[in-house]
C-alpha positions in Angstrom: 10.2 53.7 28.8 10.0 55.0 25.1 13.7 53.5 24.8 12.6 50.4 26.2 9.7 50.2 24.2 11.9 51.1 21.1 14.5 48.3 22.2 11.6 45.8 22.4 10.3 46.9 19.1 13.9 46.7 17.5 14.2 43.3 19.1 10.8 42.1 17.7 12.0 43.0 14.2 15.2 41.5 14.6 13.7 38.1 15.8 11.3 38.3 12.9 14.2 38.9 10.5 16.0 35.8 12.0 13.1 33.7 11.8 12.6 34.8 8.1 16.1 33.8 7.2 15.9 30.6 9.1 12.7 29.6 7.1 14.4 30.8 4.1 17.4 28.6 4.9 15.3 25.8 5.8 13.7 25.8 2.3 16.7 26.4 0.4 17.7 23.0 -1.0 20.0 23.0 -4.3 20.6 20.5 -6.8 23.1 17.9 -5.8 21.5 17.9 -2.2 20.5 14.8 -0.5 17.4 15.1 1.9 17.0 12.4 4.7 15.7 12.2 8.1 18.8 13.9 9.6 18.0 17.1 7.6 14.2 16.9 7.0 13.6 20.4 8.4 15.4 21.9 5.5 12.3 20.9 3.2 9.6 21.2 5.6 8.0 24.0 3.6 8.6 22.2 0.2 6.6 19.0 1.0 3.3 18.1 2.2 2.8 16.8 6.1 2.5 13.3 4.5 5.6 13.2 2.7 7.6 15.0 5.4 6.4 11.8 7.7 7.8 9.6 5.2 11.2 11.5 5.3 11.4 11.2 8.8 11.0 7.5 8.5 13.6 6.8 5.7 12.4 8.3 2.5 15.5 9.9 0.7 15.3 12.7 -2.0 18.0 13.5 -4.3 17.4 17.1 -5.4 17.9 17.8 -9.2 17.5 20.9 -11.3 13.9 21.9 -12.5 13.4 20.6 -16.1 10.4 22.1 -17.9 7.8 19.7 -19.3 6.1 20.9 -22.7 2.6 19.9 -24.0 2.6 17.9 -27.3 1.6 19.8 -30.2 -2.0 18.0 -30.6 -3.2 19.1 -26.9 -1.6 22.6 -27.4 -3.5 23.0 -30.6 -6.8 21.5 -29.4 -6.5 24.0 -26.3 -6.1 27.0 -28.5 -9.2 26.0 -31.1 -11.5 24.8 -28.1 -10.8 26.3 -24.9 -12.6 29.6 -25.8 -15.9 27.6 -26.0 -16.0 26.1 -22.7 -17.8 27.2 -19.7 -18.9 25.7 -16.3 -22.2 24.0 -16.0 -24.8 26.1 -13.7 -23.9 24.2 -10.5 -20.0 23.6 -11.4 -20.5 19.8 -11.5 -20.0 19.5 -15.3 -18.6 21.5 -18.2 -20.3 22.5 -21.5 -18.6 23.1 -24.9 -15.5 21.0 -24.2 -14.0 19.1 -27.2 -10.4 18.3 -26.3 -7.6 20.2 -24.7 -7.3 22.0 -21.5 -10.6 23.3 -20.7 -9.4 26.4 -18.7 -6.1 27.5 -19.8 -6.3 31.0 -18.2 -7.2 30.8 -14.4 -7.5 33.8 -12.1 -6.9 33.2 -8.4 -9.5 35.6 -7.6 -12.3 33.7 -9.4 -14.6 32.2 -7.0 -14.9 29.1 -9.4 -11.0 28.7 -9.4 -11.1 25.5 -7.4 -13.4 23.7 -9.5 -11.9 25.0 -12.8 -8.6 23.5 -11.7 -10.0 20.2 -11.0 -11.5 20.0 -14.7 -8.2 20.9 -16.0 -7.1 18.0 -13.8 -9.8 15.7 -15.3 -8.7 16.7 -19.1 -5.0 17.1 -18.3 -2.4 17.2 -21.1 -1.1 13.7 -20.0 -4.6 12.0 -20.2 -4.0 9.5 -23.2 -6.7 8.1 -25.1 -5.9 4.8 -23.9 -3.3 3.1 -21.6 -2.3 -0.2 -20.9 0.0 -0.9 -17.8 1.4 -4.6 -17.8 3.0 -6.9 -15.4 3.5 -4.9 -12.5 3.6 -5.9 -8.7 2.9 -4.4 -5.2 3.7 -5.3 -1.6 1.8 -4.5 1.5 2.9 -4.6 5.2 3.6 -2.7 8.4 6.3 -0.1 9.0 8.8 0.0 11.9 12.5 0.8 12.7 13.8 -1.7 10.1 12.6 -2.9 6.7 9.3 -3.1 5.7 7.5 -6.0 6.8 5.8 -7.7 3.7 2.5 -9.3 4.7 1.5 -9.9 0.9 2.9 -9.7 -2.3 0.6 -9.1 -5.4 1.2 -9.7 -9.3 -1.1 -8.2 -11.4 -1.6 -8.5 -15.3 -3.1 -5.6 -16.8 -4.5 -1.9 -15.7 -6.1 -0.6 -18.7 -8.0 2.5 -19.6 -10.2 3.8 -22.4 -11.3 7.4 -22.7 -14.4 7.9 -25.0 -14.2 11.5 -25.4 -11.6 14.5 -25.7 -9.6 12.0 -27.9 -6.7 13.3 -29.8 -4.2 10.4 -31.0 -6.3 7.3 -31.8 -9.1 7.1 -34.3 -11.8 7.7 -33.7 -11.5 11.2 -32.7 -12.5 13.3 -30.6 -15.1 10.6 -29.5 -15.8 7.2 -29.8 -19.5 5.9 -30.4 -21.0 6.9 -27.0 -24.6 6.4 -26.8 -24.4 5.9 -23.1 -22.5 9.2 -22.7 -19.2 7.4 -21.1 -16.5 9.5 -20.1 -14.2 6.4 -19.7 -13.7 2.8 -18.7 -10.9 1.1 -16.7 -10.3 -2.2 -15.6 -7.5 -4.0 -13.3 -7.5 -7.8 -14.2 -6.6 -10.3 -13.4 -4.6 -10.5 -10.1 -2.0 -13.2 -10.5 -0.8 -13.6 -7.0 -1.4 -14.0 -4.0 -3.1 -17.5 -4.6 -6.2 -16.7 -2.6 -6.8 -13.7 -4.9 -5.7 -15.2 -8.2 -8.4 -14.3 -10.9 -9.8 -11.5 -8.9 -10.7 -8.3 -11.0 -12.2 -4.9 -11.0 -13.9 -3.1 -13.9 -15.2 0.5 -13.9 -17.3 2.8 -16.1 -17.5 6.6 -15.4 -20.3 8.7 -17.1 -20.3 12.2 -18.2 -23.4 13.0 -16.2 -22.3 13.8 -12.6 -25.6 12.4 -11.4 -25.1 9.0 -12.7 -23.2 6.8 -10.6 -20.0 4.9 -11.6 -20.8 1.3 -12.4 -17.9 -0.4 -10.6 -17.8 -4.3 -10.6 -15.7 -6.6 -8.4 -15.3 -10.1 -9.6 -14.6 -12.9 -6.8 -13.8 -16.1 -8.6 -13.9 -18.1 -5.3 -17.3 -17.3 -4.7 -18.2 -17.2 -8.4 -20.0 -13.5 -8.4 -19.6 -10.4 -9.3 -20.2 -7.8 -6.8 -21.1 -4.0 -7.6 -19.5 -1.2 -5.5 -21.1 1.9 -4.7 -19.6 5.2 -5.3 -18.6 5.5 -1.4 -17.0 2.2 -1.5 -14.8 3.5 -4.0 -12.9 5.0 -0.9 -12.7 1.6 0.8 -9.2 -0.2 0.8 -9.4 -3.1 -1.5 -7.4 -6.6 -1.5 -5.9 -6.1 1.8 -3.7 -3.2 0.5 -3.9 0.5 1.7 -4.9 1.8 -1.7 -8.5 2.5 -2.8 -9.9 3.0 -6.3 -10.7 6.7 -5.7 -7.1 7.5 -4.8 -5.4 5.9 -8.1 -3.3 8.6 -9.3 -3.8 10.9 -6.4 -7.5 11.4 -7.1 -9.7 9.3 -9.5 -13.3 10.0 -8.4 -15.8 12.1 -10.2 -15.3 16.0 -9.8 -18.8 16.7 -9.0 -18.8 14.2 -5.9 -16.9 16.6 -3.8 -16.8 20.3 -2.8 -13.4 21.8 -3.9 -11.5 24.8 -2.3 -8.5 26.7 -3.7 -5.8 26.8 -1.2 -3.1 28.8 -3.2 0.0 28.2 -5.3 3.2 27.3 -4.1 6.5 25.5 -4.7 7.2 21.8 -3.8 9.7 19.3 -4.4 8.0 16.5 -6.9 9.5 13.3 -8.6 8.7 14.1 -12.2 12.1 13.1 -14.0 12.9 10.1 -12.1 16.2 8.1 -13.5 15.4 4.5 -12.5 12.9 2.0 -14.2 12.1 -0.3 -12.7 11.7 1.4 -9.4 14.4 1.4 -6.9 13.2 1.3 -3.2 15.2 3.3 -0.4 17.5 1.5 1.8 16.5 0.2 5.5 13.4 1.7 7.0 12.7 3.7 3.8 12.4 0.8 1.6 8.5 1.4 1.8 9.2 4.4 -1.3 11.0 4.9 -4.2 14.5 6.8 -4.0 15.0 9.0 -6.9 15.2 12.3 -8.2 13.2 15.2 -7.0 12.9 18.9 -8.4 11.0 22.0 -7.3 7.7 22.4 -9.1 5.2 24.8 -8.7 1.9 23.3 -7.7 -1.7 24.2 -7.1 -3.1 23.2 -3.7 -6.7 22.0 -3.8 -8.8 20.7 -0.7 -11.8 18.4 -1.4 -14.4 17.3 0.7 -16.6 14.5 -0.3 -20.4 15.1 -0.4 -21.4 11.6 0.4 -21.8 10.9 4.2 -20.7 7.4 3.9 -17.3 8.1 2.3 -14.4 7.0 4.3 -12.1 10.1 4.2 -12.8 13.5 5.8 -10.9 15.6 3.1 -7.9 15.3 0.3 -5.6 17.8 -0.2 -4.1 17.4 -3.6 -0.8 19.1 -4.8 -1.2 19.7 -8.5 1.7 20.4 -10.8 1.0 23.5 -12.9 2.7 22.2 -16.0 1.2 18.8 -16.3 -1.9 18.9 -13.9 -0.6 15.7 -12.7 -0.9 15.0 -9.1 2.4 15.0 -7.2 1.2 13.7 -4.1 -2.0 13.8 -1.9 -2.6 14.1 1.9 -5.7 12.4 3.0 -7.4 13.2 6.4 -10.0 11.4 8.4 -13.2 12.8 9.3 -11.7 14.2 12.8 -9.2 16.1 10.6 -6.4 14.1 11.6 -3.8 13.2 9.0 -4.4 9.4 7.9 -2.6 8.5 4.5 -0.4 9.9 1.7 -0.3 9.1 -1.7 2.8 9.7 -3.7 3.5 9.4 -7.4 6.8 8.9 -8.9 6.8 10.0 -12.7 9.7 9.7 -15.3 8.9 11.8 -18.4 10.8 10.2 -21.3 10.0 9.2 -25.0 10.9 5.7 -24.6 11.1 3.1 -21.7 14.6 1.9 -21.1 14.4 -1.6 -22.3 15.5 -3.0 -25.7 12.7 -2.9 -28.3 10.3 -0.6 -26.5 8.0 1.8 -28.3 9.7 5.2 -28.8 7.1 8.2 -28.8 7.0 11.2 -30.4 6.9 13.4 -27.3 7.8 12.7 -23.7 5.2 10.6 -21.8 4.5 10.1 -18.1 6.0 6.9 -17.2 5.2 6.0 -13.6 7.8 3.7 -12.1 6.1 3.4 -8.7 3.3 4.7 -6.7 3.1 4.2 -2.7 0.4 4.8 -0.2 1.1 5.1 3.2 -1.3 4.9 6.4 0.4 6.8 8.7 -2.2 6.1 11.5 -1.6 2.4 11.2 2.1 2.7 10.3 1.3 0.5 7.2 2.2 1.0 3.7 1.5 -0.3 0.0 4.2 0.2 -2.7 3.7 -0.9 -6.4 6.5 -1.2 -8.8 5.4 -0.4 -12.5 6.5 -2.6 -14.1 7.9 -5.2 -11.6 11.5 -5.8 -11.5 10.5 -9.8 -12.2 10.1 -8.7 -15.8 13.3 -7.2 -16.9 12.3 -6.8 -20.9 9.1 -5.3 -20.0 8.3 -1.5 -20.8 5.3 -1.7 -18.6 3.5 1.4 -20.0 1.7 1.5 -23.3 0.2 4.9 -24.4 -2.4 5.5 -27.4 -1.7 1.9 -28.9 -5.3 0.8 -29.0 -6.1 -2.6 -30.6 -2.3 -2.8 -31.8 -1.6 -3.8 -28.1 -5.0 -5.8 -27.7 -6.9 -3.0 -25.9 -10.6 -3.2 -26.9 -13.8 -2.3 -25.6 -14.4 -6.1 -24.9 -11.7 -6.0 -22.3 -13.9 -3.6 -20.1 -17.0 -5.9 -20.3 -18.1 -8.3 -17.1 -17.9 -11.3 -19.2 -14.1 -10.5 -20.1 -13.7 -10.1 -16.2 -15.0 -13.4 -15.5 -13.4 -15.2 -18.4 -9.9 -14.0 -17.6 -10.3 -15.1 -13.8 -11.3 -18.4 -14.4 
């Protein structure tokens, strides 16, 4: 009996060792490897469940070596100068003493407040620019099947602009714009140029520093000649017939204080931060809902967020936040029953200049974003966006920290401008 028990014990250890070796082999991808649905198990532990679903349906990954991303000098100096004076507000829904730079550069995994501190780092990440202008981009939405994505609607958009009022490092005035209303930032997407029935539609939003003050989010509908105000909960609703919602932009674009945050740990995953192709190149066949480009191993924080608003569409979000840049590589979104519902994927291409003649050359590498996708796994439906569109071969697409030099003024974020550009 003792020998048999010993054999069982030895056999159990051997089985565990074999399982461990299999898991290690499964996650052991090397630069030069191609990951497809045929060998998706090889990366099952290196991607989120949502990304794995996409690989199984045609997304291809080209594995390249990891490349470090350095903070620029201004952000690094601001972090060193100001971070020592930053602390969480009493309820964690705000921070105090922050001027510029990363609020919490040193985080302890055992800190009970680590999740919310990491989210404040995400809010004031190294690559939030003082202002940004994305021009001439397009999007497609449609069902997914065994073949190419069915295109139900094609969208062409003129501008997505952002302007931050505090924590400014690059464009005067610094570190804050005149800010009587205590605004964190403004963003506006307008006008839509295609399809015809949405021509002139636009969306503008104001985020306040006070977590108790709701965003002012306005939707202009020229066919009705009216402006409609969206509640905070409606920011999770899909707009314009797409799968995307305002709160999912970038992976997460809501107020930090509107969610309860939980730290799930750190891990290595595959992310696309040094993509080669601008404009985006979509995968062949059934994978054409997603970008095909370079992916590398990245260390991330995994954060779970649950909305405090009962009317919010989603049950929870799981964010995979890159530890160097604090950008979200991808985000899995679950319904209120706990079932995987959607995935948002970001494609980044850190570089000093867009690969088009005459484009602006920046002193530091900037986070160009050739494409984003959002996939609804439950409906087998997707929205893909090319930033910029391939229809504009001379367009650099992204303009960082250019202010009035590229026409970005506070007037652009007014309801009056929203209406005037849509008529």
